[in-house]
N, CA, C, O and CB atoms as a CASP TS submission, in Angstrom:
PFRMAT TS
TARGET T0000
AUTHOR 0000-0000-0000
METHOD Language model
MODEL 1
PARENT N/A
ATOM      1  N   MET     1     -30.169   2.893 -23.181  1.00  0.00           N
ATOM      2  CA  MET     1     -29.904   4.110 -22.467  1.00  0.00           C
ATOM      3  C   MET     1     -30.393   3.952 -21.024  1.00  0.00           C
ATOM      4  O   MET     1     -31.471   3.409 -20.779  1.00  0.00           O
ATOM      5  CB  MET     1     -30.577   5.313 -23.164  1.00  0.00           C
ATOM      6  N   PHE     2     -29.605   4.423 -20.099  1.00  0.00           N
ATOM      7  CA  PHE     2     -29.952   4.333 -18.688  1.00  0.00           C
ATOM      8  C   PHE     2     -30.760   5.553 -18.261  1.00  0.00           C
ATOM      9  O   PHE     2     -30.511   6.672 -18.710  1.00  0.00           O
ATOM     10  CB  PHE     2     -28.687   4.201 -17.828  1.00  0.00           C
ATOM     11  N   SER     3     -31.711   5.318 -17.403  1.00  0.00           N
ATOM     12  CA  SER     3     -32.454   6.448 -16.848  1.00  0.00           C
ATOM     13  C   SER     3     -31.692   7.002 -15.651  1.00  0.00           C
ATOM     14  O   SER     3     -30.799   6.347 -15.114  1.00  0.00           O
ATOM     15  CB  SER     3     -33.897   6.024 -16.439  1.00  0.00           C
ATOM     16  N   ARG     4     -32.041   8.180 -15.249  1.00  0.00           N
ATOM     17  CA  ARG     4     -31.400   8.807 -14.094  1.00  0.00           C
ATOM     18  C   ARG     4     -31.615   7.961 -12.836  1.00  0.00           C
ATOM     19  O   ARG     4     -30.715   7.837 -12.005  1.00  0.00           O
ATOM     20  CB  ARG     4     -31.949  10.235 -13.880  1.00  0.00           C
ATOM     21  N   ARG     5     -32.807   7.382 -12.704  1.00  0.00           N
ATOM     22  CA  ARG     5     -33.121   6.544 -11.543  1.00  0.00           C
ATOM     23  C   ARG     5     -32.226   5.299 -11.510  1.00  0.00           C
ATOM     24  O   ARG     5     -31.750   4.906 -10.445  1.00  0.00           O
ATOM     25  CB  ARG     5     -34.608   6.130 -11.566  1.00  0.00           C
ATOM     26  N   GLN     6     -31.999   4.680 -12.674  1.00  0.00           N
ATOM     27  CA  GLN     6     -31.137   3.502 -12.728  1.00  0.00           C
ATOM     28  C   GLN     6     -29.698   3.859 -12.359  1.00  0.00           C
ATOM     29  O   GLN     6     -29.037   3.103 -11.647  1.00  0.00           O
ATOM     30  CB  GLN     6     -31.182   2.871 -14.124  1.00  0.00           C
ATOM     31  N   LEU     7     -29.213   4.997 -12.835  1.00  0.00           N
ATOM     32  CA  LEU     7     -27.854   5.418 -12.510  1.00  0.00           C
ATOM     33  C   LEU     7     -27.707   5.699 -11.021  1.00  0.00           C
ATOM     34  O   LEU     7     -26.705   5.315 -10.417  1.00  0.00           O
ATOM     35  CB  LEU     7     -27.474   6.656 -13.316  1.00  0.00           C
ATOM     36  N   LEU     8     -28.695   6.365 -10.420  1.00  0.00           N
ATOM     37  CA  LEU     8     -28.636   6.640  -8.986  1.00  0.00           C
ATOM     38  C   LEU     8     -28.673   5.351  -8.175  1.00  0.00           C
ATOM     39  O   LEU     8     -27.950   5.218  -7.187  1.00  0.00           O
ATOM     40  CB  LEU     8     -29.789   7.552  -8.572  1.00  0.00           C
ATOM     41  N   ALA     9     -29.509   4.403  -8.583  1.00  0.00           N
ATOM     42  CA  ALA     9     -29.596   3.131  -7.868  1.00  0.00           C
ATOM     43  C   ALA     9     -28.292   2.355  -7.988  1.00  0.00           C
ATOM     44  O   ALA     9     -27.825   1.765  -7.014  1.00  0.00           O
ATOM     45  CB  ALA     9     -30.763   2.292  -8.401  1.00  0.00           C
ATOM     46  N   THR    10     -27.710   2.354  -9.172  1.00  0.00           N
ATOM     47  CA  THR    10     -26.439   1.654  -9.375  1.00  0.00           C
ATOM     48  C   THR    10     -25.329   2.299  -8.558  1.00  0.00           C
ATOM     49  O   THR    10     -24.525   1.600  -7.941  1.00  0.00           O
ATOM     50  CB  THR    10     -26.061   1.645 -10.863  1.00  0.00           C
ATOM     51  N   THR    11     -25.280   3.622  -8.550  1.00  0.00           N
ATOM     52  CA  THR    11     -24.260   4.333  -7.781  1.00  0.00           C
ATOM     53  C   THR    11     -24.429   4.077  -6.289  1.00  0.00           C
ATOM     54  O   THR    11     -23.447   3.832  -5.589  1.00  0.00           O
ATOM     55  CB  THR    11     -24.323   5.838  -8.068  1.00  0.00           C
ATOM     56  N   ALA    12     -25.655   4.129  -5.800  1.00  0.00           N
ATOM     57  CA  ALA    12     -25.908   3.888  -4.377  1.00  0.00           C
ATOM     58  C   ALA    12     -25.521   2.472  -3.985  1.00  0.00           C
ATOM     59  O   ALA    12     -24.949   2.258  -2.916  1.00  0.00           O
ATOM     60  CB  ALA    12     -27.379   4.139  -4.045  1.00  0.00           C
ATOM     61  N   THR    13     -25.826   1.510  -4.831  1.00  0.00           N
ATOM     62  CA  THR    13     -25.476   0.119  -4.540  1.00  0.00           C
ATOM     63  C   THR    13     -23.967  -0.068  -4.532  1.00  0.00           C
ATOM     64  O   THR    13     -23.429  -0.747  -3.657  1.00  0.00           O
ATOM     65  CB  THR    13     -26.119  -0.824  -5.564  1.00  0.00           C
ATOM     66  N   THR    14     -23.288   0.523  -5.487  1.00  0.00           N
ATOM     67  CA  THR    14     -21.830   0.408  -5.553  1.00  0.00           C
ATOM     68  C   THR    14     -21.177   1.022  -4.322  1.00  0.00           C
ATOM     69  O   THR    14     -20.272   0.426  -3.737  1.00  0.00           O
ATOM     70  CB  THR    14     -21.296   1.083  -6.821  1.00  0.00           C
ATOM     71  N   LEU    15     -21.627   2.202  -3.926  1.00  0.00           N
ATOM     72  CA  LEU    15     -21.060   2.847  -2.741  1.00  0.00           C
ATOM     73  C   LEU    15     -21.341   2.040  -1.480  1.00  0.00           C
ATOM     74  O   LEU    15     -20.480   1.924  -0.608  1.00  0.00           O
ATOM     75  CB  LEU    15     -21.616   4.260  -2.589  1.00  0.00           C
ATOM     76  N   ALA    16     -22.534   1.489  -1.384  1.00  0.00           N
ATOM     77  CA  ALA    16     -22.891   0.723  -0.192  1.00  0.00           C
ATOM     78  C   ALA    16     -22.063  -0.546  -0.071  1.00  0.00           C
ATOM     79  O   ALA    16     -21.757  -0.978   1.040  1.00  0.00           O
ATOM     80  CB  ALA    16     -24.369   0.374  -0.213  1.00  0.00           C
ATOM     81  N   THR    17     -21.699  -1.145  -1.186  1.00  0.00           N
ATOM     82  CA  THR    17     -20.955  -2.402  -1.116  1.00  0.00           C
ATOM     83  C   THR    17     -19.449  -2.210  -1.071  1.00  0.00           C
ATOM     84  O   THR    17     -18.730  -3.129  -0.678  1.00  0.00           O
ATOM     85  CB  THR    17     -21.305  -3.262  -2.287  1.00  0.00           C
ATOM     86  N   THR    18     -18.951  -1.042  -1.462  1.00  0.00           N
ATOM     87  CA  THR    18     -17.499  -0.845  -1.479  1.00  0.00           C
ATOM     88  C   THR    18     -17.020   0.154  -0.438  1.00  0.00           C
ATOM     89  O   THR    18     -16.072  -0.127   0.296  1.00  0.00           O
ATOM     90  CB  THR    18     -17.063  -0.388  -2.841  1.00  0.00           C
ATOM     91  N   LEU    19     -17.652   1.300  -0.364  1.00  0.00           N
ATOM     92  CA  LEU    19     -17.154   2.375   0.483  1.00  0.00           C
ATOM     93  C   LEU    19     -17.492   2.173   1.952  1.00  0.00           C
ATOM     94  O   LEU    19     -16.627   2.367   2.806  1.00  0.00           O
ATOM     95  CB  LEU    19     -17.706   3.688   0.018  1.00  0.00           C
ATOM     96  N   VAL    20     -18.707   1.794   2.268  1.00  0.00           N
ATOM     97  CA  VAL    20     -19.137   1.680   3.664  1.00  0.00           C
ATOM     98  C   VAL    20     -18.351   0.608   4.420  1.00  0.00           C
ATOM     99  O   VAL    20     -17.908   0.884   5.535  1.00  0.00           O
ATOM    100  CB  VAL    20     -20.629   1.364   3.727  1.00  0.00           C
ATOM    101  N   PRO    21     -18.150  -0.604   3.878  1.00  0.00           N
ATOM    102  CA  PRO    21     -17.334  -1.577   4.617  1.00  0.00           C
ATOM    103  C   PRO    21     -15.895  -1.106   4.827  1.00  0.00           C
ATOM    104  O   PRO    21     -15.289  -1.414   5.853  1.00  0.00           O
ATOM    105  CB  PRO    21     -17.325  -2.904   3.881  1.00  0.00           C
ATOM    106  N   ALA    22     -15.346  -0.367   3.872  1.00  0.00           N
ATOM    107  CA  ALA    22     -13.980   0.144   4.029  1.00  0.00           C
ATOM    108  C   ALA    22     -13.915   1.159   5.156  1.00  0.00           C
ATOM    109  O   ALA    22     -12.951   1.170   5.921  1.00  0.00           O
ATOM    110  CB  ALA    22     -13.482   0.775   2.720  1.00  0.00           C
ATOM    111  N   GLN    23     -14.927   2.015   5.270  1.00  0.00           N
ATOM    112  CA  GLN    23     -14.947   2.999   6.349  1.00  0.00           C
ATOM    113  C   GLN    23     -15.111   2.320   7.698  1.00  0.00           C
ATOM    114  O   GLN    23     -14.514   2.757   8.682  1.00  0.00           O
ATOM    115  CB  GLN    23     -16.071   4.012   6.132  1.00  0.00           C
ATOM    116  N   ALA    24     -15.904   1.263   7.764  1.00  0.00           N
ATOM    117  CA  ALA    24     -16.085   0.544   9.025  1.00  0.00           C
ATOM    118  C   ALA    24     -14.774  -0.102   9.459  1.00  0.00           C
ATOM    119  O   ALA    24     -14.445  -0.099  10.646  1.00  0.00           O
ATOM    120  CB  ALA    24     -17.190  -0.524   8.891  1.00  0.00           C
ATOM    121  N   ALA    25     -14.027  -0.653   8.515  1.00  0.00           N
ATOM    122  CA  ALA    25     -12.742  -1.267   8.847  1.00  0.00           C
ATOM    123  C   ALA    25     -11.747  -0.212   9.312  1.00  0.00           C
ATOM    124  O   ALA    25     -10.962  -0.458  10.227  1.00  0.00           O
ATOM    125  CB  ALA    25     -12.179  -2.030   7.637  1.00  0.00           C
ATOM    126  N   THR    26     -11.776   0.957   8.687  1.00  0.00           N
ATOM    127  CA  THR    26     -10.882   2.036   9.088  1.00  0.00           C
ATOM    128  C   THR    26     -11.217   2.520  10.488  1.00  0.00           C
ATOM    129  O   THR    26     -10.318   2.765  11.292  1.00  0.00           O
ATOM    130  CB  THR    26     -10.960   3.196   8.095  1.00  0.00           C
ATOM    131  N   ALA    27     -12.493   2.661  10.784  1.00  0.00           N
ATOM    132  CA  ALA    27     -12.908   3.102  12.117  1.00  0.00           C
ATOM    133  C   ALA    27     -12.512   2.078  13.175  1.00  0.00           C
ATOM    134  O   ALA    27     -12.110   2.450  14.278  1.00  0.00           O
ATOM    135  CB  ALA    27     -14.424   3.342  12.155  1.00  0.00           C
ATOM    136  N   ALA    28     -12.623   0.801  12.850  1.00  0.00           N
ATOM    137  CA  ALA    28     -12.232  -0.240  13.800  1.00  0.00           C
ATOM    138  C   ALA    28     -10.727  -0.211  14.041  1.00  0.00           C
ATOM    139  O   ALA    28     -10.274  -0.469  15.157  1.00  0.00           O
ATOM    140  CB  ALA    28     -12.662  -1.626  13.290  1.00  0.00           C
ATOM    141  N   ALA    29      -9.959   0.096  13.018  1.00  0.00           N
ATOM    142  CA  ALA    29      -8.507   0.154  13.177  1.00  0.00           C
ATOM    143  C   ALA    29      -8.085   1.348  14.020  1.00  0.00           C
ATOM    144  O   ALA    29      -7.037   1.306  14.665  1.00  0.00           O
ATOM    145  CB  ALA    29      -7.829   0.217  11.815  1.00  0.00           C
ATOM    146  N   ARG    30      -8.888   2.414  14.026  1.00  0.00           N
ATOM    147  CA  ARG    30      -8.535   3.608  14.793  1.00  0.00           C
ATOM    148  C   ARG    30      -8.880   3.486  16.271  1.00  0.00           C
ATOM    149  O   ARG    30      -8.358   4.240  17.092  1.00  0.00           O
ATOM    150  CB  ARG    30      -9.232   4.810  14.214  1.00  0.00           C
ATOM    151  N   ARG    31      -9.750   2.548  16.618  1.00  0.00           N
ATOM    152  CA  ARG    31     -10.123   2.392  18.022  1.00  0.00           C
ATOM    153  C   ARG    31      -8.914   1.939  18.830  1.00  0.00           C
ATOM    154  O   ARG    31      -8.107   1.149  18.340  1.00  0.00           O
ATOM    155  CB  ARG    31     -11.286   1.383  18.176  1.00  0.00           C
ATOM    156  N   PRO    32      -8.780   2.423  20.050  1.00  0.00           N
ATOM    157  CA  PRO    32      -7.652   1.984  20.866  1.00  0.00           C
ATOM    158  C   PRO    32      -7.761   0.500  21.197  1.00  0.00           C
ATOM    159  O   PRO    32      -8.854  -0.034  21.385  1.00  0.00           O
ATOM    160  CB  PRO    32      -7.573   2.807  22.155  1.00  0.00           C
ATOM    161  N   ALA    33      -6.631  -0.135  21.262  1.00  0.00           N
ATOM    162  CA  ALA    33      -6.598  -1.562  21.575  1.00  0.00           C
ATOM    163  C   ALA    33      -6.952  -1.779  23.039  1.00  0.00           C
ATOM    164  O   ALA    33      -6.717  -0.916  23.885  1.00  0.00           O
ATOM    165  CB  ALA    33      -5.211  -2.163  21.260  1.00  0.00           C
ATOM    166  N   ALA    34      -7.508  -2.921  23.317  1.00  0.00           N
ATOM    167  CA  ALA    34      -7.844  -3.276  24.695  1.00  0.00           C
ATOM    168  C   ALA    34      -6.821  -4.287  25.201  1.00  0.00           C
ATOM    169  O   ALA    34      -6.217  -5.018  24.417  1.00  0.00           O
ATOM    170  CB  ALA    34      -9.295  -3.852  24.794  1.00  0.00           C
ATOM    171  N   GLY    35      -6.637  -4.321  26.485  1.00  0.00           N
ATOM    172  CA  GLY    35      -5.745  -5.306  27.071  1.00  0.00           C
ATOM    173  C   GLY    35      -4.331  -4.787  27.229  1.00  0.00           C
ATOM    174  O   GLY    35      -4.096  -3.579  27.194  1.00  0.00           O
ATOM    175  N   PRO    36      -3.381  -5.713  27.404  1.00  0.00           N
ATOM    176  CA  PRO    36      -1.999  -5.315  27.679  1.00  0.00           C
ATOM    177  C   PRO    36      -1.359  -4.506  26.551  1.00  0.00           C
ATOM    178  O   PRO    36      -0.498  -3.666  26.811  1.00  0.00           O
ATOM    179  CB  PRO    36      -1.168  -6.536  27.941  1.00  0.00           C
ATOM    180  N   ALA    37      -1.761  -4.744  25.322  1.00  0.00           N
ATOM    181  CA  ALA    37      -1.161  -4.019  24.202  1.00  0.00           C
ATOM    182  C   ALA    37      -1.479  -2.528  24.268  1.00  0.00           C
ATOM    183  O   ALA    37      -0.719  -1.710  23.748  1.00  0.00           O
ATOM    184  CB  ALA    37      -1.649  -4.597  22.873  1.00  0.00           C
ATOM    185  N   ALA    38      -2.587  -2.168  24.900  1.00  0.00           N
ATOM    186  CA  ALA    38      -2.967  -0.763  24.984  1.00  0.00           C
ATOM    187  C   ALA    38      -2.051   0.010  25.920  1.00  0.00           C
ATOM    188  O   ALA    38      -1.959   1.233  25.820  1.00  0.00           O
ATOM    189  CB  ALA    38      -4.407  -0.636  25.448  1.00  0.00           C
ATOM    190  N   ARG    39      -1.377  -0.677  26.819  1.00  0.00           N
ATOM    191  CA  ARG    39      -0.531  -0.004  27.800  1.00  0.00           C
ATOM    192  C   ARG    39       0.896   0.211  27.314  1.00  0.00           C
ATOM    193  O   ARG    39       1.684   0.857  28.005  1.00  0.00           O
ATOM    194  CB  ARG    39      -0.509  -0.795  29.075  1.00  0.00           C
ATOM    195  N   ILE    40       1.246  -0.306  26.160  1.00  0.00           N
ATOM    196  CA  ILE    40       2.603  -0.147  25.634  1.00  0.00           C
ATOM    197  C   ILE    40       2.740   1.265  25.079  1.00  0.00           C
ATOM    198  O   ILE    40       1.950   1.692  24.237  1.00  0.00           O
ATOM    199  CB  ILE    40       2.918  -1.218  24.531  1.00  0.00           C
ATOM    200  N   ALA    41       3.741   1.978  25.556  1.00  0.00           N
ATOM    201  CA  ALA    41       3.958   3.356  25.103  1.00  0.00           C
ATOM    202  C   ALA    41       4.494   3.348  23.678  1.00  0.00           C
ATOM    203  O   ALA    41       5.128   2.387  23.240  1.00  0.00           O
ATOM    204  CB  ALA    41       4.938   4.104  26.047  1.00  0.00           C
ATOM    205  N   ARG    42       4.234   4.411  22.982  1.00  0.00           N
ATOM    206  CA  ARG    42       4.770   4.530  21.628  1.00  0.00           C
ATOM    207  C   ARG    42       6.274   4.720  21.704  1.00  0.00           C
ATOM    208  O   ARG    42       6.762   5.459  22.560  1.00  0.00           O
ATOM    209  CB  ARG    42       4.107   5.705  20.863  1.00  0.00           C
ATOM    210  N   PRO    43       7.009   4.067  20.826  1.00  0.00           N
ATOM    211  CA  PRO    43       8.467   4.219  20.859  1.00  0.00           C
ATOM    212  C   PRO    43       8.888   5.626  20.442  1.00  0.00           C
ATOM    213  O   PRO    43       8.240   6.257  19.607  1.00  0.00           O
ATOM    214  CB  PRO    43       9.132   3.181  19.945  1.00  0.00           C
ATOM    215  N   THR    44       9.949   6.096  21.016  1.00  0.00           N
ATOM    216  CA  THR    44      10.494   7.404  20.670  1.00  0.00           C
ATOM    217  C   THR    44      11.463   7.241  19.508  1.00  0.00           C
ATOM    218  O   THR    44      12.316   6.354  19.519  1.00  0.00           O
ATOM    219  CB  THR    44      11.199   8.061  21.893  1.00  0.00           C
ATOM    220  N   VAL    45      11.327   8.088  18.521  1.00  0.00           N
ATOM    221  CA  VAL    45      12.209   8.042  17.359  1.00  0.00           C
ATOM    222  C   VAL    45      13.255   9.131  17.523  1.00  0.00           C
ATOM    223  O   VAL    45      12.922  10.301  17.709  1.00  0.00           O
ATOM    224  CB  VAL    45      11.412   8.220  16.021  1.00  0.00           C
ATOM    225  N   GLU    46      14.519   8.741  17.453  1.00  0.00           N
ATOM    226  CA  GLU    46      15.609   9.708  17.563  1.00  0.00           C
ATOM    227  C   GLU    46      16.278   9.835  16.202  1.00  0.00           C
ATOM    228  O   GLU    46      16.534   8.840  15.523  1.00  0.00           O
ATOM    229  CB  GLU    46      16.642   9.281  18.658  1.00  0.00           C
ATOM    230  N   TYR    47      16.551  11.059  15.821  1.00  0.00           N
ATOM    231  CA  TYR    47      17.162  11.314  14.530  1.00  0.00           C
ATOM    232  C   TYR    47      18.614  11.735  14.724  1.00  0.00           C
ATOM    233  O   TYR    47      18.948  12.437  15.678  1.00  0.00           O
ATOM    234  CB  TYR    47      16.378  12.392  13.759  1.00  0.00           C
ATOM    235  N   ALA    48      19.471  11.296  13.804  1.00  0.00           N
ATOM    236  CA  ALA    48      20.873  11.705  13.834  1.00  0.00           C
ATOM    237  C   ALA    48      20.981  13.130  13.300  1.00  0.00           C
ATOM    238  O   ALA    48      20.179  13.535  12.458  1.00  0.00           O
ATOM    239  CB  ALA    48      21.763  10.728  13.002  1.00  0.00           C
ATOM    240  N   PRO    49      21.967  13.898  13.781  1.00  0.00           N
ATOM    241  CA  PRO    49      22.135  15.257  13.258  1.00  0.00           C
ATOM    242  C   PRO    49      22.569  15.219  11.793  1.00  0.00           C
ATOM    243  O   PRO    49      23.212  14.271  11.341  1.00  0.00           O
ATOM    244  CB  PRO    49      23.168  16.039  14.100  1.00  0.00           C
ATOM    245  N   HIS    50      22.206  16.255  11.077  1.00  0.00           N
ATOM    246  CA  HIS    50      22.574  16.346   9.669  1.00  0.00           C
ATOM    247  C   HIS    50      24.084  16.535   9.567  1.00  0.00           C
ATOM    248  O   HIS    50      24.650  17.317  10.332  1.00  0.00           O
ATOM    249  CB  HIS    50      21.817  17.513   8.965  1.00  0.00           C
ATOM    250  N   PRO    51      24.755  15.841   8.644  1.00  0.00           N
ATOM    251  CA  PRO    51      26.217  15.927   8.551  1.00  0.00           C
ATOM    252  C   PRO    51      26.734  17.332   8.224  1.00  0.00           C
ATOM    253  O   PRO    51      27.875  17.645   8.565  1.00  0.00           O
ATOM    254  CB  PRO    51      26.708  14.966   7.504  1.00  0.00           C
ATOM    255  N   LEU    52      25.944  18.179   7.584  1.00  0.00           N
ATOM    256  CA  LEU    52      26.383  19.529   7.257  1.00  0.00           C
ATOM    257  C   LEU    52      25.810  20.569   8.213  1.00  0.00           C
ATOM    258  O   LEU    52      25.945  21.770   7.978  1.00  0.00           O
ATOM    259  CB  LEU    52      25.993  19.869   5.837  1.00  0.00           C
ATOM    260  N   GLY    53      25.176  20.120   9.278  1.00  0.00           N
ATOM    261  CA  GLY    53      24.625  21.043  10.255  1.00  0.00           C
ATOM    262  C   GLY    53      23.383  21.774   9.782  1.00  0.00           C
ATOM    263  O   GLY    53      23.126  22.898  10.213  1.00  0.00           O
ATOM    264  N   LEU    54      22.613  21.155   8.906  1.00  0.00           N
ATOM    265  CA  LEU    54      21.428  21.804   8.354  1.00  0.00           C
ATOM    266  C   LEU    54      20.162  21.471   9.135  1.00  0.00           C
ATOM    267  O   LEU    54      19.061  21.563   8.593  1.00  0.00           O
ATOM    268  CB  LEU    54      21.252  21.407   6.908  1.00  0.00           C
ATOM    269  N   ASP    55      20.303  21.091  10.385  1.00  0.00           N
ATOM    270  CA  ASP    55      19.133  20.774  11.202  1.00  0.00           C
ATOM    271  C   ASP    55      18.326  22.037  11.461  1.00  0.00           C
ATOM    272  O   ASP    55      18.880  23.113  11.687  1.00  0.00           O
ATOM    273  CB  ASP    55      19.554  20.119  12.534  1.00  0.00           C
ATOM    274  N   THR    56      17.021  21.886  11.425  1.00  0.00           N
ATOM    275  CA  THR    56      16.169  23.050  11.704  1.00  0.00           C
ATOM    276  C   THR    56      15.320  22.786  12.918  1.00  0.00           C
ATOM    277  O   THR    56      14.534  23.644  13.320  1.00  0.00           O
ATOM    278  CB  THR    56      15.278  23.391  10.499  1.00  0.00           C
TER
END
């Protein structure tokens, strides 16, 4: 049988090894790029009109 302390330690270790590195990678991906790639504008997406005129 596991004690409450063992379960908390196991949970904390699991979160530290799985969740925290994933959040760091996500935060790094959200940072704006540096250099020439940062100056490229986002492409504009154009949509075709709906064939039955159901555009809103």
